[in-house]
C-alpha positions as CSV (number, residue, x, y, z in Angstrom):
1,M,-15.3,-26.9,13.6
2,S,-13.3,-23.7,13.8
3,T,-14.1,-20.7,11.7
4,P,-11.4,-19.9,9.2
5,V,-9.5,-16.7,10.0
6,R,-10.2,-13.9,7.5
7,Q,-7.1,-12.6,5.9
8,H,-6.4,-8.9,6.2
9,D,-8.0,-7.1,3.3
10,E,-4.9,-5.0,2.8
11,L,-3.0,-8.1,1.7
12,Q,-4.9,-7.9,-1.6
13,Y,-3.3,-4.6,-2.3
14,L,0.2,-5.7,-1.4
15,N,-0.2,-8.9,-3.4
16,L,-1.3,-6.9,-6.4
17,I,1.9,-4.8,-6.1
18,K,3.9,-8.0,-6.0
19,S,2.1,-9.4,-9.1
20,V,2.8,-6.2,-11.1
21,L,6.4,-6.2,-10.1
22,D,6.8,-9.9,-10.9
23,T,4.7,-10.2,-14.1
24,G,3.8,-6.7,-15.4
25,E,5.0,-5.4,-18.7
26,T,7.2,-2.4,-19.1
27,R,5.3,0.4,-20.9
28,P,5.8,4.1,-21.8
29,D,3.2,6.5,-20.4
30,R,1.7,10.0,-20.8
31,T,4.0,11.5,-18.1
32,G,7.2,10.2,-19.6
33,T,8.1,8.4,-16.3
34,G,7.5,4.8,-17.6
35,T,5.5,2.1,-15.8
36,I,5.2,-1.6,-15.1
37,S,1.7,-2.5,-15.9
38,L,-0.9,-5.3,-15.5
39,F,-4.3,-5.2,-17.2
40,A,-7.5,-6.1,-15.4
41,P,-6.2,-7.9,-12.3
42,P,-8.6,-9.6,-9.9
43,S,-10.9,-7.2,-8.2
44,L,-10.1,-5.9,-4.7
45,R,-12.8,-6.4,-2.0
46,F,-12.9,-4.5,1.3
47,S,-15.3,-5.0,4.1
48,L,-17.0,-1.8,5.4
49,A,-18.9,-3.6,8.1
50,D,-18.8,-2.4,11.7
51,S,-17.7,1.1,10.6
52,T,-14.5,-0.2,9.1
53,L,-12.5,2.2,7.0
54,P,-10.0,0.5,4.7
55,L,-7.2,3.0,5.1
56,I,-3.8,1.5,4.0
57,T,-1.7,0.8,7.1
58,T,1.6,-0.2,5.6
59,K,2.4,3.5,5.0
60,K,0.7,6.5,6.6
61,T,-1.9,8.0,4.3
62,F,-2.8,11.7,3.9
63,L,-6.3,11.3,5.4
64,R,-7.1,15.0,5.5
65,G,-6.4,15.3,1.8
66,I,-8.6,12.3,1.0
67,I,-11.6,13.8,2.9
68,E,-11.2,17.3,1.6
69,E,-10.9,16.1,-2.0
70,L,-14.1,14.0,-1.6
71,L,-16.0,16.9,-0.1
72,W,-14.8,19.0,-3.0
73,F,-16.2,16.3,-5.4
74,V,-19.5,16.1,-3.6
75,K,-19.9,19.9,-3.9
76,G,-19.3,19.7,-7.6
77,Q,-16.3,22.0,-7.4
78,T,-13.6,22.1,-10.1
79,D,-11.2,24.8,-8.8
80,S,-8.0,23.2,-7.4
81,T,-7.0,26.4,-5.6
82,L,-9.9,25.7,-3.1
83,L,-8.0,22.6,-2.1
84,S,-4.6,24.2,-2.3
85,K,-5.7,26.9,0.2
86,K,-6.4,24.1,2.7
87,G,-3.0,22.6,2.2
88,V,-4.1,19.9,-0.1
89,K,-1.8,20.2,-3.1
90,I,-2.7,17.0,-5.0
91,W,-4.2,18.8,-7.9
92,D,-1.7,21.6,-8.1
93,G,0.4,20.0,-10.9
94,N,-2.6,19.4,-13.1
95,G,-4.0,22.8,-12.4
96,S,-0.9,24.8,-13.2
97,K,-0.9,27.3,-16.0
98,E,1.9,25.3,-17.7
99,F,0.0,22.0,-17.6
100,L,-3.2,23.6,-18.8
101,E,-1.4,25.2,-21.8
102,K,0.1,21.8,-22.6
103,R,-3.5,20.4,-22.7
104,G,-4.7,23.2,-25.0
105,L,-6.6,24.8,-22.1
106,G,-4.4,27.9,-21.7
107,H,-7.4,30.2,-21.9
108,R,-8.3,29.1,-18.4
109,R,-6.9,30.5,-15.2
110,A,-4.6,28.4,-13.0
111,G,-6.6,26.0,-10.9
112,D,-9.6,25.7,-13.3
113,L,-9.5,22.0,-14.1
114,G,-12.6,22.0,-16.3
115,P,-15.6,19.6,-15.9
116,V,-13.8,17.0,-13.8
117,Y,-15.2,14.5,-11.3
118,G,-17.5,16.7,-9.1
119,F,-19.0,18.6,-12.1
120,Q,-20.0,15.3,-13.7
121,W,-21.4,13.9,-10.4
122,R,-23.6,16.9,-9.9
123,H,-24.1,18.6,-13.3
124,F,-23.7,15.9,-16.0
125,G,-24.5,17.2,-19.4
126,A,-24.4,20.9,-18.4
127,E,-22.3,23.2,-20.6
128,Y,-19.1,24.0,-18.8
129,V,-18.1,27.7,-18.7
130,D,-15.4,28.0,-16.0
131,A,-14.7,27.0,-12.4
132,D,-16.4,30.2,-11.1
133,A,-19.8,29.9,-12.9
134,D,-23.0,29.0,-11.0
135,Y,-24.4,25.6,-12.2
136,S,-27.3,25.4,-9.8
137,G,-30.1,23.3,-11.3
138,K,-28.1,22.6,-14.5
139,G,-27.4,19.1,-15.9
140,V,-28.2,15.8,-14.2
141,D,-27.4,15.6,-10.5
142,Q,-26.3,12.0,-10.5
143,L,-25.4,12.0,-6.8
144,R,-28.9,13.0,-5.7
145,E,-30.3,10.5,-8.1
146,V,-28.2,7.7,-6.6
147,I,-29.4,8.6,-3.1
148,R,-33.0,8.8,-4.3
149,K,-32.9,5.4,-5.9
150,I,-31.3,3.7,-2.9
151,I,-34.1,5.0,-0.7
152,E,-37.1,4.6,-3.1
153,D,-36.0,1.9,-5.6
154,P,-33.3,-0.2,-3.9
155,T,-33.4,-3.1,-6.4
156,D,-32.7,-0.8,-9.4
157,R,-29.8,-2.0,-11.4
158,R,-29.0,1.5,-12.6
159,I,-27.8,3.1,-9.3
160,I,-24.7,4.5,-11.1
161,L,-22.5,7.5,-10.7
162,S,-20.4,8.2,-13.8
163,A,-17.5,10.7,-14.2
164,W,-16.8,9.6,-17.7
165,N,-18.4,12.0,-20.2
166,P,-16.7,11.6,-23.7
167,A,-18.1,15.0,-24.9
168,D,-16.3,16.7,-22.0
169,I,-13.0,14.9,-22.0
170,P,-11.2,17.5,-24.2
171,L,-12.2,20.2,-21.7
172,M,-10.7,18.4,-18.7
173,A,-7.2,19.0,-17.3
174,L,-7.2,15.3,-16.6
175,P,-9.8,12.7,-17.7
176,P,-11.2,10.7,-14.8
177,C,-9.2,7.7,-13.6
178,H,-11.8,6.4,-11.3
179,M,-14.6,6.7,-13.8
180,M,-17.7,4.9,-12.6
181,C,-19.3,3.3,-9.6
182,Q,-22.5,1.3,-9.0
183,F,-24.3,0.9,-5.7
184,Y,-26.1,-2.2,-4.6
185,V,-28.6,-2.5,-1.8
186,H,-28.7,-5.8,0.0
187,L,-32.2,-6.4,1.2
188,P,-33.0,-8.2,4.5
189,P,-33.7,-11.9,4.3
190,S,-37.4,-12.9,4.4
191,D,-37.0,-14.5,7.8
192,E,-35.5,-11.2,9.2
193,P,-37.7,-8.5,7.6
194,T,-36.6,-5.8,10.1
195,A,-32.9,-6.3,9.6
196,P,-31.1,-3.3,8.2
197,R,-30.5,-2.9,4.5
198,R,-26.8,-3.0,3.6
199,L,-25.0,-0.9,1.0
200,S,-22.1,-2.0,-1.3
201,C,-20.2,-0.1,-4.0
202,L,-18.4,-1.4,-7.1
203,M,-16.0,1.1,-8.6
204,Y,-14.2,0.8,-12.0
205,Q,-10.9,2.6,-12.4
206,R,-9.4,2.7,-15.9
207,S,-5.9,3.9,-14.8
208,A,-4.6,2.9,-11.4
209,D,-1.3,4.3,-9.9
210,L,-0.7,1.6,-7.3
211,G,1.9,3.6,-5.3
212,L,0.2,7.0,-4.8
213,G,-3.3,6.9,-6.2
214,I,-4.9,3.6,-5.2
215,P,-4.5,4.1,-1.4
216,F,-6.4,7.4,-1.9
217,N,-9.0,5.8,-4.1
218,I,-9.8,2.9,-1.8
219,A,-10.3,5.2,1.2
220,S,-12.2,7.8,-0.9
221,Y,-14.8,5.4,-2.2
222,A,-15.1,3.7,1.2
223,L,-15.8,7.1,2.7
224,L,-18.3,7.9,-0.1
225,T,-20.1,4.7,0.6
226,H,-20.2,5.4,4.3
227,M,-21.6,8.9,3.6
228,I,-24.3,7.7,1.3
229,A,-25.2,4.9,3.8
230,R,-25.5,7.6,6.4
231,V,-28.1,9.6,4.5
232,T,-30.0,6.6,3.2
233,D,-30.4,4.8,6.5
234,T,-28.4,1.8,5.2
235,Q,-25.4,0.0,6.7
236,P,-22.1,0.1,4.8
237,H,-21.2,-3.4,3.7
238,E,-18.5,-3.8,1.0
239,L,-16.4,-1.8,-1.4
240,I,-15.3,-3.7,-4.6
241,I,-12.7,-2.1,-6.9
242,Q,-12.0,-3.3,-10.5
243,L,-8.9,-1.9,-12.1
244,G,-8.1,-1.6,-15.8
245,D,-4.5,-0.6,-16.3
246,A,-2.9,-1.2,-12.9
247,H,0.6,0.2,-12.9
248,I,3.6,1.1,-10.9
249,Y,5.7,4.1,-11.9
250,R,9.3,3.1,-12.3
251,D,10.4,5.7,-9.8
252,H,8.1,4.1,-7.1
253,V,9.7,0.6,-7.3
254,D,12.2,1.1,-4.4
255,A,9.6,2.7,-2.2
256,L,7.0,-0.1,-2.8
257,N,9.7,-2.7,-2.1
258,I,10.1,-1.1,1.3
259,Q,6.3,-1.1,1.8
260,L,6.1,-4.8,0.9
261,T,8.3,-5.7,3.9
262,R,5.7,-4.3,6.3
263,Q,2.9,-6.2,7.9
264,P,-0.6,-4.7,7.8
265,R,-2.2,-3.5,11.0
266,P,-5.9,-3.5,11.8
267,F,-7.9,-1.0,9.8
268,P,-9.3,2.0,11.7
269,T,-13.0,2.7,12.2
270,L,-15.1,5.7,11.2
271,R,-17.4,7.6,13.6
272,W,-19.7,10.5,12.9
273,T,-19.9,13.5,15.2
274,R,-23.6,14.2,14.5
275,D,-26.6,13.0,12.6
276,I,-26.6,14.1,9.0
277,T,-29.4,13.6,6.5
278,D,-28.2,15.6,3.5
279,I,-25.1,14.7,1.4
280,E,-24.1,18.3,1.1
281,D,-24.1,18.9,4.9
282,F,-20.9,16.9,5.6
283,T,-17.9,18.9,6.8
284,Y,-14.3,17.8,7.5
285,E,-15.0,17.9,11.2
286,D,-17.8,15.3,10.9
287,F,-15.3,12.5,10.1
288,V,-13.7,10.9,13.2
289,V,-11.2,8.1,12.3
290,E,-10.3,6.1,15.3
291,G,-7.5,3.6,15.7
292,Y,-5.4,4.5,12.7
293,D,-2.0,3.0,13.6
294,A,0.0,3.1,10.3
295,H,3.6,2.5,9.5
296,P,5.6,5.6,8.7
297,S,4.9,7.4,5.3
298,I,7.1,6.6,2.3
299,P,7.8,9.5,0.0
300,M,6.8,9.0,-3.6
301,K,6.9,11.5,-6.4
302,M,3.7,12.3,-8.3
303,S,4.0,12.0,-12.1
304,V,2.1,14.8,-13.9
């Protein structure tokens, strides 16, 4: 009996775009652009086995931006100018003086985003001063705690990393869209006690921009899972993403219709340049993505 051929994981993403275009409701939104939206669609599941990196292939993705932003999160940084200086401009709009003033945060300098993702990952509960303060040893280091539990208590059901901190939301230039993830360690079967432990990640995203944001988010949490697996001596297994408000900005419709005509190509793989045992030791040069053969990029405007 032949084994059924596994469908390309990227088809889940493309089918979700079709579903939103076909059945979504038209809604106003914070940016004034307008969206077509679907609430709580079926979860997306991406295999990370065999070093797979689910990097969308039906359009070229800004991989360097994804990696640099993730390293910025991991370091607990909240200054968007650190990314901008590296040519990663994805936070420039939300870090502009004009945008901060609109959020009631005009007392901050341009680029100071407030206690966003990385601050919550590394200093949850600490009092936020500004992007230049030293927060060493302050707050709860959730990322270190996740790593400790994976190693020391792998069946714990509280291996959770949360960026959603209601007390800090008013201080943030933009509240977190990808707001929480949970890690799960698959233990070896009893008849194979020496088999490697495998690591999966479930991420919940309250607000999902399917055109621009989601390709970034899929790759970012896949990379984070690969990184954590690397420092916990586990094997990456699966990334599952559950979306809340999955939406398409109205000015992305034409571009996404072009993307829907394209066939996915094989996902690339991730190779590390060296052995790394500490989560803060990763640098951009450590990530080697091999076999990324994507269709050409499709310009889409970011709504701020």
